[in-house]
C-alpha positions, 0 to 999 in steps of 0.5 A, a space after each residue: 538476483 532477487 533476495 527472495 524465493 520466487 514462490 514467496 508471497 510479499 506485501 508491497 505498497 501500492 504505487 502512486 497511481 494505485 493509491 489515487 485509484 484506491 482513494 477514488 473508489 473508497 477513501 476508507 478502504 483499508 490497505 496493508 503496507 509494509 513499514 520497517 519490516 512489519 505490516 500496518 493497516 492504513 486508510 487509502 486516503 491516508 496514503 495521500 497526505 497531500 491530496 486536497 
């Protein structure tokens, strides 16, 4: 049973494949990600620290 209301909007982090696609389209794109119960804005490329 989910711990949230079905109509509740939530921010979820992009999966690894989506992170790659976002960075491919625009490395500087801003992405909202949940961190410790709060939200932060990061550049798409920052979500791939091991990318060369």
